[in-house]
C-alpha positions as CSV (number, residue, x, y, z in Angstrom):
1,M,11.2,10.6,-20.6
2,H,13.0,7.0,-20.8
3,L,10.9,4.0,-22.1
4,L,11.7,0.6,-20.8
5,A,12.8,-0.2,-24.4
6,D,15.3,2.7,-24.5
7,C,17.3,1.7,-21.4
8,D,20.3,-0.4,-20.8
9,T,20.1,-3.6,-19.3
10,S,22.3,-5.2,-16.6
11,P,23.1,-9.1,-16.7
12,Y,20.2,-9.7,-14.4
13,G,17.9,-8.1,-16.8
14,A,17.5,-5.1,-14.9
15,C,16.6,-1.6,-16.0
16,I,19.2,1.2,-15.3
17,L,17.7,4.5,-16.0
18,G,19.7,7.8,-14.7
19,G,21.8,5.7,-12.6
20,T,19.1,4.1,-10.8
21,V,19.0,0.4,-11.2
22,M,15.5,-1.0,-11.2
23,A,14.1,-4.8,-11.3
24,P,12.5,-5.9,-14.3
25,Y,9.2,-6.2,-12.9
26,F,9.4,-2.3,-11.2
27,W,6.5,-1.2,-13.7
28,I,4.4,-4.1,-11.6
29,Y,5.4,-3.2,-8.2
30,A,5.1,0.8,-9.3
31,A,1.5,0.2,-10.6
32,I,0.0,-1.6,-7.5
33,G,1.9,1.1,-5.3
34,S,0.2,3.8,-7.3
35,L,-2.9,2.1,-7.1
36,L,-2.6,1.8,-3.4
37,I,-1.7,5.7,-2.9
38,V,-4.7,6.7,-4.7
39,V,-6.9,4.2,-2.5
40,S,-5.3,5.9,0.6
41,L,-5.9,9.4,-0.6
42,I,-9.5,8.8,-1.1
43,L,-9.5,7.0,2.5
44,L,-7.6,9.7,3.9
45,T,-10.2,12.2,2.7
46,G,-13.0,10.5,5.2
47,R,-14.8,8.8,2.1
48,G,-14.2,5.5,0.4
49,S,-16.1,3.3,3.1
50,F,-17.1,1.2,0.5
51,L,-13.2,-0.1,-0.3
52,L,-12.9,-1.3,3.4
53,A,-13.6,-5.1,3.2
54,G,-15.7,-6.3,6.0
55,Y,-17.7,-2.5,6.4
56,N,-18.8,-2.6,3.1
57,T,-21.0,-5.8,3.7
58,M,-22.3,-4.6,7.2
59,P,-25.9,-4.2,7.4
60,K,-26.8,-0.3,7.6
61,S,-27.8,-0.7,11.2
62,K,-24.4,-2.0,12.2
63,K,-22.8,0.6,10.0
64,E,-24.4,3.4,12.0
65,Q,-22.3,2.3,15.1
66,Y,-19.3,3.2,13.4
67,D,-17.6,6.7,12.8
68,T,-17.2,6.2,9.4
69,P,-14.8,9.4,8.5
70,A,-12.7,8.5,11.3
71,L,-12.3,4.6,10.4
72,C,-11.5,5.8,6.6
73,K,-9.0,8.1,7.7
74,F,-7.3,5.1,9.8
75,A,-7.3,2.9,7.0
76,G,-5.6,5.5,4.5
77,K,-3.0,5.9,7.0
78,I,-2.4,2.1,7.0
79,F,-2.5,2.1,3.4
80,M,0.0,4.5,2.5
81,P,3.1,3.1,3.9
82,I,2.2,-0.3,2.3
83,A,1.8,1.6,-1.1
84,I,5.6,3.2,-0.4
85,L,6.9,-0.4,0.3
86,A,5.6,-1.7,-2.8
87,I,7.1,1.0,-5.1
88,L,10.5,0.8,-3.2
89,S,10.3,-3.0,-3.7
90,G,10.9,-2.6,-7.5
91,F,14.4,-0.9,-6.9
92,E,17.2,-3.9,-7.8
93,A,19.6,-2.0,-4.8
94,L,16.6,-2.9,-2.3
95,Q,16.5,-6.4,-3.4
96,V,18.3,-7.8,-0.2
97,L,17.2,-10.0,2.5
98,W,17.0,-7.4,5.1
99,F,14.7,-4.9,3.1
100,W,12.1,-8.3,2.7
101,I,12.5,-8.9,6.3
102,V,11.9,-5.8,7.8
103,G,9.1,-4.9,4.7
104,G,7.4,-8.2,5.8
105,V,7.5,-7.2,9.4
106,I,6.3,-3.6,8.7
107,F,3.6,-5.2,6.5
108,V,2.5,-7.9,9.3
109,G,2.6,-4.9,11.9
110,L,0.4,-2.7,9.8
111,L,-2.0,-5.3,9.0
112,A,-2.4,-6.5,12.4
113,F,-3.0,-2.8,13.7
114,Y,-5.7,-2.7,10.8
115,V,-7.4,-5.7,12.3
116,V,-6.9,-4.4,15.9
117,G,-8.4,-1.1,15.0
118,F,-11.4,-2.3,12.9
119,Y,-12.7,-5.1,15.1
120,G,-11.8,-3.2,18.2
121,S,-14.1,-0.7,19.6
122,R,-11.7,2.2,18.9
123,F,-14.3,3.8,16.0
124,K,-17.7,2.7,17.9
125,K,-20.1,5.9,18.5
């Protein structure tokens, strides 16, 4: 197992482990992505409605109008690609403009899909 202190570094401060070049802040992206994967897995089980902003602050009478497991699974499916994008963002090989443009478009699209899905009538009972 390689530690950050054990690896060779490029002139740009990137860490080279096993031929893969990682940005110096890769571990931050990996931690955020891993946290989002855990949240996504919790939501994909149909639980974790307390993690959904807006839903967890609704009064109980309004929560009863929604299909909570379906809403949680939908949110889990949205968070998984965002988590994968977060982890991929830490690789220096992907630090190119087209990756950030495509990643940004995917992120905004998923976020819009989430907002429309949550506030639409798709999950109402």
